[in-house]
C-alpha positions in Angstrom: 12.4 61.7 -3.8 14.7 58.7 -4.5 13.8 55.1 -4.0 16.2 54.8 -1.2 14.2 57.4 0.7 10.9 55.5 0.0 12.4 52.4 1.6 14.3 54.2 4.4 12.6 52.1 7.2 13.9 48.9 5.6 17.6 49.0 5.9 17.9 45.3 6.4 17.7 44.4 2.7 20.7 42.6 1.1 23.5 45.1 0.3 23.4 44.6 -3.5 19.6 45.2 -3.5 20.0 48.3 -1.3 22.7 49.6 -3.6 20.1 49.5 -6.4 18.0 51.9 -4.4 20.9 54.3 -4.3 21.2 54.2 -8.1 17.6 55.1 -8.9 15.9 58.4 -8.3 12.9 60.1 -9.8 14.9 63.2 -10.5 17.6 61.4 -12.6 15.0 59.1 -14.1 17.7 56.4 -14.6 15.1 53.7 -15.1 17.0 51.9 -17.8 20.0 51.4 -15.5 17.9 50.3 -12.6 16.0 47.8 -14.8 19.3 46.4 -16.1 20.7 45.9 -12.6 17.5 44.2 -11.4 17.6 41.8 -14.3 21.2 40.8 -13.4 20.2 40.2 -9.8 17.2 38.2 -10.9 19.5 35.7 -12.6 21.0 35.0 -9.2 17.6 35.1 -7.3 14.9 34.5 -9.9 12.1 34.0 -7.2 13.0 37.0 -5.0 9.8 38.9 -4.5 11.6 42.1 -3.5 13.3 42.2 -7.0 9.9 41.6 -8.7 8.3 44.4 -6.7 11.2 46.8 -7.4 11.0 45.9 -11.1 7.3 46.6 -11.1 8.0 50.0 -9.5 10.6 50.9 -12.1 8.3 49.7 -15.0 5.5 51.9 -13.7 7.7 54.9 -13.6 9.0 54.1 -17.1 5.4 54.4 -18.3 4.9 50.6 -18.7 1.8 50.4 -16.5 0.3 47.2 -17.8 3.6 45.3 -17.4 4.0 46.7 -13.9 0.4 45.7 -13.0 0.9 42.1 -14.2 4.1 41.8 -12.1 2.4 43.3 -9.0 -0.4 40.9 -9.3 2.1 38.0 -9.5 3.8 39.1 -6.3 0.5 39.8 -4.6 -0.7 36.3 -5.3 2.3 35.1 -3.1 0.7 36.9 -0.2 3.9 38.8 0.9 4.2 40.3 4.4 7.6 41.9 4.1 7.3 45.6 4.5 9.6 46.6 1.7 7.7 44.5 -0.8 4.4 45.8 0.4 5.6 49.4 0.1 6.8 48.8 -3.4 3.5 47.2 -4.5 1.5 49.9 -2.7 3.4 52.6 -4.6 2.6 51.1 -7.9 -1.0 50.3 -7.2 -1.6 53.8 -5.8 -0.1 55.4 -8.9 -2.5 53.3 -11.0 -5.5 54.1 -8.8 -5.9 50.4 -7.8 -6.8 51.1 -4.1 -8.8 47.9 -3.8 -5.7 45.8 -4.6 -3.8 47.6 -1.8 -6.6 46.7 0.7 -6.4 43.1 -0.3 -2.6 43.1 -0.1 -2.6 44.4 3.5 -5.6 42.3 4.6 -3.6 39.2 3.6 -0.4 40.5 5.3 -2.3 41.4 8.5 -3.9 38.0 8.7 -0.5 36.3 8.4 0.9 38.5 11.3 -2.1 39.5 13.5 0.1 41.0 16.2 1.9 43.3 13.7 0.5 46.8 14.5 2.3 48.4 11.5 0.6 46.1 9.0 -2.8 46.4 10.7 -2.6 50.2 10.6 -1.5 50.1 6.9 -4.6 48.0 6.2 -6.8 50.7 7.8 -5.1 53.4 5.7 -5.6 51.3 2.6 -9.3 51.3 3.3 -9.1 55.1 3.8 -7.7 55.5 0.4 -10.4 53.3 -1.0 -13.3 55.2 0.7 -14.3 52.0 2.4 -15.9 53.6 5.6 -17.4 50.4 6.9 -14.1 48.5 6.4 -12.3 51.4 8.2 -14.6 51.1 11.2 -14.1 47.4 11.5 -10.3 47.6 11.0 -10.0 50.5 13.6 -12.1 48.6 16.2 -9.9 45.5 15.7 -6.8 47.7 16.1 -8.2 49.2 19.3 -9.1 45.8 20.7 -5.7 44.3 19.9 -3.4 47.2 20.8 -5.5 49.3 23.3 -4.5 52.6 21.8 -6.9 55.5 22.1 -6.4 56.9 18.6 -7.8 53.7 17.0 -11.0 54.2 18.9 -11.3 57.7 17.4 -10.5 56.3 14.0 -13.5 54.0 14.4 -15.8 56.9 15.6 -14.7 59.1 12.6 -15.5 56.2 10.3 -19.0 56.0 11.7 -19.5 59.7 11.1 -18.5 59.2 7.5 -20.9 56.3 7.1 -23.7 58.5 8.5 -22.9 61.2 6.0 -23.2 58.8 3.1 -26.4 57.1 4.4 -30.0 58.3 4.5 -32.3 58.4 7.6 -32.9 56.3 9.6 -29.6 54.4 8.9 -27.6 57.7 9.3 -29.2 58.2 12.8 -28.1 54.7 13.8 -24.5 55.4 12.9 -24.5 58.7 14.8 -26.2 57.2 17.9 -23.5 54.5 17.9 -20.7 57.1 17.5 -22.2 59.2 20.3 -22.3 56.2 22.7 -18.7 55.3 21.9 -17.7 58.9 22.5 -19.6 59.1 25.8 -17.8 55.9 27.0 -14.5 57.4 25.9 -15.2 60.5 28.0 -16.1 58.4 31.0 -12.9 56.5 30.6 -11.0 59.8 30.3 -9.7 59.0 26.8 -10.1 62.5 25.3 -6.8 64.2 25.5 -6.6 66.5 22.5 -8.7 69.4 21.2 -9.4 67.6 17.9 -11.1 64.8 19.9 -13.4 67.3 21.5 -14.2 68.6 18.0 -15.0 65.1 16.9 -17.4 64.8 19.9 -19.1 68.1 19.0 -19.4 67.1 15.3 -21.4 64.1 16.4 -23.8 66.2 18.5 -24.2 68.9 15.9 -25.0 66.3 13.2 -27.9 65.3 15.4 -28.8 68.9 16.2 -28.2 68.3 19.9 -27.6 72.0 20.7 -28.0 71.7 24.5 -25.7 68.7 24.8 -23.0 70.4 22.6 -23.1 73.5 24.8 -22.7 71.3 27.8 -19.6 69.9 26.3 -18.1 73.3 25.5 -19.0 74.8 28.9 -17.9 71.7 30.8 -14.5 70.2 31.7 -13.7 69.2 28.1 -14.4 72.8 26.9 -11.9 74.2 29.4 -9.2 72.3 27.6 -10.0 74.1 24.4 -10.5 77.6 25.7 -7.8 79.0 23.4 -9.3 77.4 20.3 -11.0 80.1 18.3 -13.0 77.5 16.4 -14.6 76.3 19.6 -15.5 79.9 20.4 -17.1 80.2 17.0 -19.1 77.0 17.5 -20.2 78.2 20.9 -21.6 81.4 19.4 -23.5 79.5 16.8 -25.0 77.2 19.5 -26.0 80.2 21.6 -27.7 81.7 18.6 -29.5 78.4 17.8 -30.6 78.0 21.4 -31.7 81.7 21.5 -29.7 82.4 24.7 -29.5 86.1 23.8 -28.0 87.3 27.1 -25.2 84.9 27.1 -24.6 85.4 23.4 -24.3 89.1 23.9 -21.8 88.8 26.7 -19.8 86.1 24.9 -19.5 88.2 21.7 -18.7 91.3 23.6 -15.9 89.6 25.5 -14.5 88.2 22.3 -14.4 91.6 20.7 -13.0 93.3 23.8 -10.4 90.8 24.8 -9.5 88.8 21.7 -10.2 90.4 18.3 -11.9 93.7 17.6 -11.9 92.8 13.9 -14.0 89.7 14.3 -17.0 90.4 12.1 -18.9 87.3 13.0 -18.8 88.3 16.7 -20.2 91.7 15.8 -23.1 90.1 13.9 -23.8 87.8 16.8 -23.6 90.7 19.2 -26.1 92.8 17.2 -28.5 89.8 16.8 -28.5 89.3 20.6 -28.9 93.1 21.3 -31.9 93.5 19.0 -33.7 90.5 20.3 -33.2 91.6 23.9 -34.4 95.1 23.1 -37.6 93.7 21.6 -38.0 96.5 19.1 -41.5 95.5 18.1 -43.0 97.0 21.3 -40.3 99.1 22.9 -40.3 100.3 26.5 -38.3 103.5 26.3 -36.2 103.0 29.3 -35.1 99.4 28.5 -34.6 100.2 24.8 -32.6 103.4 25.3 -30.4 101.8 28.0 -29.7 98.7 25.9 -29.1 100.5 22.6 -27.1 103.3 24.2 -24.9 100.7 25.7 -24.2 99.4 22.2 -23.2 102.8 21.0 -20.9 103.3 24.0 -19.4 99.9 23.5 -18.7 100.5 19.8 -17.2 104.0 20.6 -14.9 102.4 23.1 -13.6 100.0 20.5 -13.2 102.8 18.0 -11.3 105.0 20.5 -9.0 102.0 21.2 -8.3 101.6 17.5 -7.7 105.3 17.0 -4.9 105.2 19.5 -3.2 102.7 17.2 -0.9 103.8 14.4 -2.7 101.4 12.1 -6.4 101.3 13.2 -8.4 98.2 12.2 -11.7 98.7 10.2 -13.9 96.4 12.3 -15.4 98.8 14.9 -16.0 101.5 12.3 -17.7 99.1 9.9 -19.6 97.6 12.8 -21.0 101.0 13.5 -22.4 101.2 10.0 -23.9 97.7 10.3 -25.4 98.6 13.7 -26.9 101.8 12.3 -28.4 100.0 9.3 -30.0 97.3 11.6 -31.3 100.0 14.0 -32.9 101.9 11.1 -34.5 98.7 9.9 -35.8 97.9 13.4 -37.3 101.4 13.8 -38.4 101.5 10.1 -36.5 104.8 9.9 -36.0 105.9 6.3 -33.9 108.8 7.2 -30.4 108.5 5.8 -28.7 111.4 7.6 -27.0 109.4 10.3 -26.0 106.7 8.0 -24.6 109.0 5.4 -22.6 110.8 8.1 -21.1 107.5 9.2 -20.3 106.5 5.5 -18.5 109.8 4.9 -16.5 109.3 8.1 -15.6 105.8 7.1 -14.4 107.0 3.7 -12.4 109.8 5.2 -10.6 107.3 7.5 -10.3 104.3 5.2 -10.9 105.6 1.7 -7.2 105.1 0.9 -7.6 101.3 1.3 -8.4 99.2 -1.7 -11.1 97.4 0.2 -13.1 100.5 1.0 -15.4 100.2 -2.0 -16.4 96.6 -1.2 -16.8 97.6 2.5 -19.3 100.3 1.7 -21.4 98.4 -0.9 -24.0 96.9 1.6 -24.7 100.4 2.9 -25.2 102.2 -0.4 -28.0 100.0 -2.0 -31.0 102.1 -0.9 -29.5 105.5 -1.5 -31.3 107.6 -4.2 -29.6 109.3 -7.1 -29.5 112.9 -5.7 -28.4 111.8 -2.2 -25.7 109.5 -3.7 -24.3 112.4 -5.8 -24.2 114.6 -2.7 -22.4 111.7 -0.9 -19.8 111.4 -3.6 -19.2 115.1 -3.5 -18.5 114.9 0.2 -16.2 112.0 -0.4 -14.2 114.2 -2.7 -14.2 117.0 -0.2 -12.4 114.7 2.3 -9.3 114.5 0.0 -6.5 116.8 1.0 -4.8 117.7 -2.3 -2.5 120.2 -0.7 -0.2 117.6 1.0 3.2 117.3 -0.7 4.5 114.0 0.9 4.5 111.0 -1.4 2.6 108.7 1.0 -0.4 111.1 1.1 -0.3 111.4 -2.7 -0.4 107.6 -3.0 -3.3 107.5 -0.6 -5.1 110.1 -2.6 -4.7 107.9 -5.7 -6.6 105.1 -4.0 -9.2 107.5 -2.7 -9.9 108.7 -6.3 -10.0 105.1 -7.5 -12.6 104.3 -4.9 -14.6 107.4 -5.8 -14.7 106.5 -9.5 -15.8 102.9 -8.5 -18.6 104.3 -6.4 -19.7 106.6 -9.1 -20.0 103.7 -11.5 -21.8 101.5 -8.9 -24.2 104.3 -8.1 -25.0 105.0 -11.7 -23.4 108.4 -12.0 -21.7 107.6 -15.3 -24.4 108.6 -17.8 -22.4 108.9 -21.0 -24.6 108.5 -24.1 -22.5 109.8 -27.0 -19.2 108.7 -28.4 -17.6 112.0 -27.2 -18.9 111.6 -23.7 -17.6 108.1 -23.4 -14.2 109.1 -24.7 -14.0 112.2 -22.5 -14.6 110.2 -19.3 -12.1 107.5 -20.5 -9.5 110.2 -21.1 -10.1 111.6 -17.6 -9.4 108.1 -16.1 -6.4 107.6 -18.4 -4.8 110.9 -17.3 -5.3 110.0 -13.7 -3.5 106.7 -14.4 -0.6 108.5 -16.1 -0.3 111.0 -13.2 0.0 108.1 -10.8 2.9 106.4 -12.6 5.5 108.8 -11.1 4.9 107.2 -7.7 5.4 103.7 -8.9 8.8 104.0 -10.4 10.6 102.2 -7.6 8.0 99.3 -7.4 9.4 95.8 -8.0 8.2 93.9 -11.1 5.7 91.8 -9.2 3.9 94.8 -7.7 1.0 96.5 -9.5 1.1 100.2 -10.3 -1.0 102.3 -7.8 -3.3 103.6 -10.5 -4.0 100.3 -12.4 -7.7 100.4 -11.4 -8.1 103.7 -13.4 -7.3 101.7 -16.5 -9.7 98.9 -15.5 -12.4 101.5 -15.0 -11.5 103.1 -18.3 -11.8 99.8 -20.1 -15.2 99.2 -18.4 -16.3 102.6 -19.8 -15.2 101.6 -23.3 -17.0 98.2 -22.9 -20.2 100.2 -22.0 -19.7 102.2 -25.2 -19.3 99.0 -27.3 -22.4 97.5 -25.9 -24.5 100.6 -26.3 -23.2 101.7 -29.7 -22.1 98.4 -31.2 -18.9 100.0 -32.5 -16.1 97.6 -32.8 -13.3 100.1 -32.3 -14.2 100.7 -28.7 -13.0 97.1 -27.9 -9.7 97.8 -29.8 -9.2 101.0 -27.8 -9.9 99.2 -24.5 -7.3 96.6 -25.5 -4.7 99.3 -26.3 -5.1 100.9 -22.9 -5.0 97.6 -21.0 -2.0 96.4 -23.0 -0.2 99.7 -22.2 -0.9 99.2 -18.5 0.1 95.6 -18.7 3.6 96.5 -19.8 4.1 98.0 -16.3 2.1 95.6 -14.2 2.9 92.2 -15.6 1.3 90.4 -12.7 -2.0 92.2 -12.5 -4.5 89.4 -13.0 -7.4 91.8 -13.5 -5.7 93.3 -16.5 -4.9 89.8 -17.8 -8.4 88.5 -17.5 -9.9 91.6 -19.2 -7.4 91.3 -22.0 -8.1 87.6 -22.5 -11.8 88.2 -22.8 -11.5 91.2 -25.1 -9.1 89.4 -27.4 -11.6 86.5 -27.5 -14.4 88.9 -28.6 -12.4 90.0 -31.6 -11.3 86.5 -32.4 -7.6 86.9 -31.5 -6.4 83.7 -29.7 -2.6 83.8 -29.9 -2.3 86.8 -27.7 -5.1 85.6 -25.3 -3.1 82.4 -25.0 0.1 84.2 -24.3 -1.5 86.3 -21.5 -3.2 83.2 -20.0 0.2 81.4 -19.9 1.8 84.4 -18.2 -0.7 84.1 -15.3 0.9 80.8 -14.4 -2.4 79.1 -13.5 -1.8 76.0 -11.5 -3.1 73.6 -8.8 -6.8 74.2 -7.9 -6.9 77.2 -10.2 -6.8 74.8 -13.2 -10.3 73.8 -12.1 -11.6 77.2 -11.2 -10.0 79.5 -13.7 -9.1 77.5 -16.8 -12.5 78.1 -18.2 -11.4 81.6 -19.2 -9.3 80.0 -22.1 -10.4 76.4 -22.4 -14.1 77.0 -23.0 -14.9 76.3 -26.7 -11.2 76.3 -27.5 -12.0 74.0 -30.5 -13.5 77.1 -32.1 -10.2 78.9 -32.0 -8.8 77.2 -35.1 -5.4 76.6 -33.3 -6.2 72.9 -32.8 -2.8 71.8 -31.6 -2.6 74.6 -29.0 -6.2 74.1 -28.0 -5.9 70.4 -27.3 -2.7 71.1 -25.3 -4.7 73.6 -23.2 -7.2 70.9 -22.4 -4.4 68.4 -21.5 -2.7 71.1 -19.3 -5.8 71.2 -17.0 -5.5 67.5 -16.2 -2.7 67.5 -13.6 -4.9 68.8 -10.8 -7.3 65.9 -11.3 -4.5 63.4 -11.4 -3.0 65.0 -8.3 -6.3 64.9 -6.6 -6.7 61.1 -7.2 -3.1 60.4 -6.0 -2.4 63.0 -3.3 -5.7 63.9 -1.6 -6.2 60.4 -0.3 -2.7 60.7 1.3 -3.8 64.0 2.9 -6.7 62.1 4.5 -4.4 59.4 5.6 -2.1 62.0 7.3 -5.2 63.6 9.0 -5.9 60.2 10.6 -2.2 59.6 11.5 -1.9 63.0 13.3 -5.4 63.0 14.7 -6.6 66.1 12.9 -10.2 64.9 12.5 -11.6 68.2 11.5 -9.4 68.0 8.4 -10.7 64.5 7.3 -14.0 65.9 6.2 -12.4 68.9 4.5 -10.1 66.7 2.5 -12.9 64.4 1.5 -15.1 67.3 0.4 -12.1 68.6 -1.6 -11.6 65.2 -3.2 -15.3 64.9 -4.2 -15.4 68.5 -5.6 -12.5 67.7 -8.0 -13.6 64.2 -8.7 -17.1 65.4 -9.7 -15.9 68.6 -11.3 -18.0 69.9 -14.2 -15.0 71.7 -15.7 -13.1 68.4 -15.7 -15.8 66.9 -18.0 -16.1 70.0 -20.1 -12.4 70.0 -20.8 -12.5 66.3 -21.5 -15.3 66.6 -24.1 -13.5 69.6 -25.7 -10.3 67.5 -26.0 -12.3 64.7 -27.6 -13.7 67.1 -30.2 -10.2 68.3 -31.0 -8.8 64.8 -31.2 -11.5 63.8 -33.7 -10.8 66.9 -35.8 -7.1 66.1 -35.8 -7.7 62.5 -36.7 -9.7 63.5 -39.7 -6.5 64.6 -41.5 -6.1 61.0 -42.7 -8.2 57.8 -43.0 -5.5 55.9 -41.1 -5.6 58.3 -38.1 -9.4 58.1 -38.0 -9.3 54.3 -37.9 -6.6 54.4 -35.2 -8.5 56.9 -33.1 -11.9 55.2 -33.2 -10.3 51.8 -32.6 -8.6 53.1 -29.4 -11.2 55.5 -27.9 -13.0 54.2 -24.9 -16.6 55.5 -24.7 -17.5 53.5 -21.6 -17.0 56.5 -19.3 -18.8 59.0 -21.6 -21.9 59.4 -19.4 -24.7 62.0 -19.9 -27.7 60.8 -18.0 -29.6 63.3 -15.9 -28.6 61.7 -12.5 -24.9 61.8 -13.6 -25.1 65.5 -14.7 -26.9 66.5 -11.5 -24.1 65.2 -9.4 -21.4 67.3 -11.2 -20.0 70.1 -9.1 -19.4 73.5 -10.8 -16.2 74.9 -9.2 -15.7 77.5 -11.9 -15.0 81.0 -10.6 -17.0 83.7 -12.5 -16.7 86.3 -9.8 -12.9 86.7 -9.8 -13.1 89.5 -12.4 -13.5 92.9 -10.8 -17.0 94.4 -11.2 -18.2 97.9 -10.3 -21.5 97.8 -12.2 -24.8 98.8 -10.5 -26.7 95.8 -8.9 -29.4 96.0 -11.5 -27.0 95.6 -14.4 -25.1 92.5 -15.6 -21.6 92.1 -14.4 -18.6 92.9 -16.6 -17.7 89.3 -16.7 -21.2 88.5 -18.1 -21.1 91.4 -20.6 -17.8 90.4 -22.2 -18.4 86.7 -22.6 -17.7 85.9 -26.2 -20.1 82.9 -25.9 -22.7 81.5 -23.5 -21.7 79.9 -20.2 -21.3 76.1 -20.6 -23.6 73.9 -18.6 -24.8 70.3 -18.5 -26.9 70.7 -21.7 -23.6 71.5 -23.5 -22.0 68.5 -21.8 -24.8 66.2 -22.9 -24.6 67.3 -26.6 -20.9 67.0 -26.8 -21.0 63.6 -25.1 -23.6 62.3 -27.5 -21.6 63.5 -30.6 -18.6 61.2 -30.1 -20.9 58.4 -28.8 -22.9 58.4 -32.0 -19.8 58.7 -34.2 -18.1 55.8 -32.4 -21.2 53.5 -32.7 -21.5 54.3 -36.4 -17.8 53.6 -36.9 -18.1 50.3 -35.0 -21.1 49.3 -37.2 -23.4 49.0 -34.2 -27.1 48.1 -34.5 -29.4 50.7 -36.0 -31.5 50.8 -32.8 -28.5 51.9 -30.6 -27.6 54.7 -33.0 -31.3 55.8 -33.4 -31.8 56.0 -29.7 -28.8 58.3 -29.2 -29.7 60.4 -32.3 -33.2 60.9 -30.9 -31.9 62.0 -27.5 -29.6 64.5 -29.2 -32.4 65.9 -31.3 -34.6 66.3 -28.2 -31.8 68.2 -26.3 -31.0 70.7 -29.0 -34.6 71.6 -29.5 -35.3 72.3 -25.9 -35.8 76.0 -25.1 -33.6 75.7 -21.9 -30.5 75.1 -23.9 -29.2 78.6 -23.6 -25.6 77.4 -23.2 -25.6 76.3 -26.8 -24.9 78.7 -29.6 -27.1 78.5 -32.7 -24.1 77.1 -34.6 -23.6 74.3 -32.0 -27.3 73.4 -32.3 -26.7 73.1 -36.1 -23.7 70.9 -35.4 -25.9 68.7 -33.2 -28.4 68.5 -36.1 -25.6 67.4 -38.4 -24.7 64.5 -36.1 -28.2 63.4 -35.4 -29.0 63.4 -39.1 -25.8 61.5 -39.8 -27.1 59.0 -37.3 -30.5 58.7 -39.0 -28.7 58.3 -42.4 -26.7 55.5 -41.0 -29.8 53.9 -39.5 -31.8 54.3 -42.8 -29.0 52.7 -44.9 -28.5 49.8 -42.4 -32.3 49.1 -42.4 -32.5 49.5 -46.2 -29.6 47.0 -46.7 -31.2 44.6 -44.3 -34.5 45.1 -46.2 -36.2 45.6 -42.9 -39.9 45.9 -43.1 -41.7 49.0 -41.7 -38.6 51.2 -42.0 -39.6 54.7 -41.0 -36.6 56.5 -42.4 -35.9 57.2 -46.1 -32.2 57.6 -47.0 -32.9 60.3 -49.6 -35.2 62.2 -47.3 -32.7 62.3 -44.4 -29.9 63.3 -46.8 -32.1 66.1 -48.2 -32.7 67.4 -44.7 -29.0 67.3 -44.0 -28.3 69.2 -47.2 -30.8 71.9 -46.3 -29.1 72.3 -42.9 -25.7 72.5 -44.5 -26.8 75.1 -47.0 -28.2 77.3 -44.3 -25.1 77.0 -42.2 -22.9 77.6 -45.3 -24.7 80.8 -46.1 -23.9 82.1 -42.6 -20.3 81.1 -42.8 -19.6 82.9 -46.1 -21.6 86.0 -45.3 -19.7 89.2 -46.0 -17.3 90.1 -43.2 -15.7 93.5 -42.7 -12.2 92.5 -41.7 -11.9 95.3 -39.1 -14.9 93.9 -37.4 -13.9 90.2 -37.3 -15.1 88.5 -34.1 -15.2 85.2 -32.3 -18.6 84.5 -33.8 -17.2 84.5 -37.3 -14.4 82.0 -36.5 -16.9 79.9 -34.4 -19.1 79.5 -37.5 -16.2 78.5 -39.7 -14.8 76.1 -37.1 -18.1 74.4 -36.5 -18.9 74.1 -40.2 -15.6 72.4 -40.8 -16.0 70.3 -37.7 -19.4 69.1 -39.0 -17.8 68.5 -42.4 -15.2 66.3 -40.7 -18.0 64.2 -39.0 -19.8 63.8 -42.4 -16.5 62.5 -43.9 -16.2 60.0 -41.1 -19.7 58.7 -41.6 -19.5 58.7 -45.4 -16.4 56.4 -45.1 -18.4 54.0 -43.0 -21.4 54.1 -45.4 -19.3 53.4 -48.4 -17.9 50.3 -46.6 -21.5 49.2 -45.9 -22.7 49.7 -49.4 -19.6 48.1 -50.9 -20.2 44.9 -49.1 -23.8 44.7 -50.4 -23.2 46.1 -53.9 -24.8 43.2 -55.6 -28.1 43.7 -53.9 -30.9 45.8 -55.5 -31.2 49.4 -54.4 -27.5 49.9 -53.7 -27.2 52.0 -56.8 -29.8 54.4 -55.5 -28.0 54.5 -52.1 -24.7 55.2 -53.9 -26.3 58.1 -55.8 -27.9 59.6 -52.7 -24.6 59.5 -50.8 -22.7 60.8 -53.8 -24.9 63.9 -53.9 -23.9 64.6 -50.3 -20.2 64.2 -51.1 -20.4 66.5 -54.2 -22.3 69.1 -52.3 -19.9 69.1 -49.4 -16.9 69.2 -51.7 -18.3 72.3 -53.5 -18.9 74.1 -50.2 -15.5 73.3 -48.8 -13.8 74.6 -52.0 -15.9 77.8 -51.8 -15.0 78.3 -48.1 -11.3 77.9 -48.9 -11.6 80.6 -51.6 -13.5 82.8 -49.1 -10.7 82.3 -46.5 -8.0 83.2 -49.1 -9.8 86.5 -49.7 -10.1 87.2 -45.9 -6.4 86.3 -45.5 -5.5 89.1 -47.9 -7.8 91.5 -46.1 -6.2 90.6 -42.7 -2.7 91.4 -43.8 -1.1 94.1 -41.6 -1.2 96.8 -44.3 -4.9 96.2 -45.0 -5.7 96.1 -41.3 -3.8 99.2 -40.5 -5.4 101.1 -43.3 -8.8 100.0 -42.0 -8.4 100.4 -38.3 -5.8 103.2 -37.7 -8.0 106.1 -39.0 -10.9 104.9 -36.9 -8.7 104.7 -33.8 -6.7 107.9 -34.1 -9.1 110.4 -35.7 -12.2 112.1 -34.6 -13.3 111.8 -31.0 -10.3 109.7 -30.3 -8.6 108.7 -27.1 -5.7 111.0 -26.1 -3.6 107.8 -25.8 -4.2 107.0 -29.5 -3.6 110.6 -30.7 -0.2 110.9 -29.1 2.6 110.4 -31.6 4.8 108.5 -29.2 2.2 105.8 -28.9 2.0 105.1 -32.6 4.6 102.3 -32.7 3.0 100.6 -29.8 -0.5 100.8 -31.5 1.0 99.4 -34.7 2.6 96.6 -32.8 -0.8 95.6 -31.2 -2.6 95.8 -34.6 0.1 93.7 -36.2 -0.3 91.1 -33.5 -4.1 91.0 -34.2 -3.5 90.7 -37.9 -1.0 87.8 -37.4 -3.4 85.9 -35.2 -6.3 86.3 -37.7 -4.1 85.3 -40.7 -2.7 82.2 -39.0 -6.1 81.1 -37.9 -7.5 81.4 -41.4 -4.5 79.5 -42.8 -5.2 76.8 -40.2 -8.9 76.6 -41.3 -7.8 76.6 -45.0 -5.4 73.7 -44.6 -7.3 71.7 -41.9 
């Protein structure tokens, strides 16, 4: 959007200034030219506020935020009321998140022109952006009083509702009571004209749990205006349920299903709830019960018959029959499954060719025993007509077989226990996939192959084998099958997520990163799905790529801060009050996002590691870093919102078994304990670097010690706990040296003792790091140990630099020689270990070369009880390509560790 478009309402500007707007656009980014022309114009009109405001706008878009802010404040101090100037300043302030300044700007302008409706409404919107609900209410009431427009009254009422949501009883009750009175008066004055205004009235009543009054509104004259609003119908059903008006609920739900939508699941549930309450199943009278329940069966049959006359019948009535039968059995305490199984088989026969069939049937399969479930699956298979020759039927049969295999897995029928059994079942699934490929030849690139789920199920089987047997090559084989399927289904996110996780397990980041990028994760997905690759990215060794990953997740949060307030503003402008709360909740969810903080802490870790490459960069980094927003207290952590999606990955495991997503995590799920630890780490380092008082550092080090020793810290790996110990002991070393130099009496910490403790921790960690690794069984854990040891070493280097400065300034004092000696022992020890690790990495690099890797892995993959895919000669080049890719990632990673 160009500047001219932003100022479209203000065509009365001087021609030479307006021509400037034509020169500058965001797309062309001709900021230098615009700035040059403004400077020329300012020579003629040095005091022109419009020129200053335009200059501020161009400066902000040029990245010179501080200069722009100074200029904006200068113009603001002149209390402008010209709309073009106000718009320019608003744009800059909004981009910089200075919403309070915008409020002040328009308050001043509105006071100077009290009859200007545009300025007054802009002042209200400024308060909306600033989350000033009380100010909104006052501004809206003033607007309504001055300009007598209905919408301003509803703005005030909406602002009261928001104040009630933020307040605690009894204050919240006062706000709602006032809002209700204002709404009643509005109804009496016949001010409610739109459906959204009725929704606003209902939200006030529902917030006070006034069910009877809300029903009265819906069933009255106001409700008649909204009879075509499906949301009002839904609210009415909920109210009838709360008020236990079972007869009316039954009739309303039945009417909705008959006349509006036979696929409305919520109406089915409401209908069944009403029917079972009316039938009073605890002490049944035969006549009443039979009549009532037979009516239900007849009603469902009528809906089914109607759907069967359609060329594409909807699933609702058939699924509702299953739900009704389950509820009926529970009411009668009937454990017989014959009727239920018959319905399940019928449902599969009719809808087994739909991808959703498996998920549809899950609620009705939980209580089925092993033998009965096997008989059920056999009957599912019997419904498949293999004799049909038309392509459409063949494709439908593919999906039916996919659903059957999913059900077998869910019901626990896959009982493989030996390597051969696992491989045989995997081969069966793979051949089914290969047979399906002939029907997907004409599919466009963005579509998935019909049999992709066979490969996903095959990979799940190999994952089972890996978990049971602990044999590394099962993961490699799963990767090979998934990669092969991925070549034909480039946009199948289930294949992509599985590959990312499996590559992470074996410590291959480059390919995982490529696949993640191919998913084109953006917008809200950056908050919900980025955890698949960003989590513990500092352990990957690819520091530059890892820190960029963290930065790439930030746009959604920046966008939320800038754009979501504008969505709320538009909701007010267009009177869509139901959306106001939705947008506010969305804004809060992202503003308080846990993932946002986890990514931030990860990026700080990576930035510190990168800064450790030189003393100058360390100094620059710690001089610039702002730790004022690095919070970790319990109240702060409790208010974080976890928006991460862990259920997006397909799972067909039995209910009593962990999901596939949980089984293939390379590391524990991050939580607020992890957040606290990796907030305290940079805080301690920064305070040490800034030569803060011993008490400040000691307090933080003690808190860190307490956290890493708590049994609840399951989100931390053992190596991360050791890293936490490194940092807390560095804090105590700093404290001991500061107190020793100050010759403080009663010092509880001995420098030599704390350094000895740190050396013991380092030695134990070092032993883990250089333990013998079979290169064909390299994993994320090995790289994580290496990375964390090197990260801890970087922190030690930072603190040693600070300590040497401290000791150097006090070198003439007694005892400094002993301090020098103690610190020197730490330096010598660390240097020896780092040299040893570098030699260890050189050995591993040689072992990870393609020739070595192929010699180690190929025989394991292609011989013995091997997958048919791996035994086929035509797949040999592809297998070598994948193994070469793995080798390359390992080698580069070890090179990065060795030179970091």
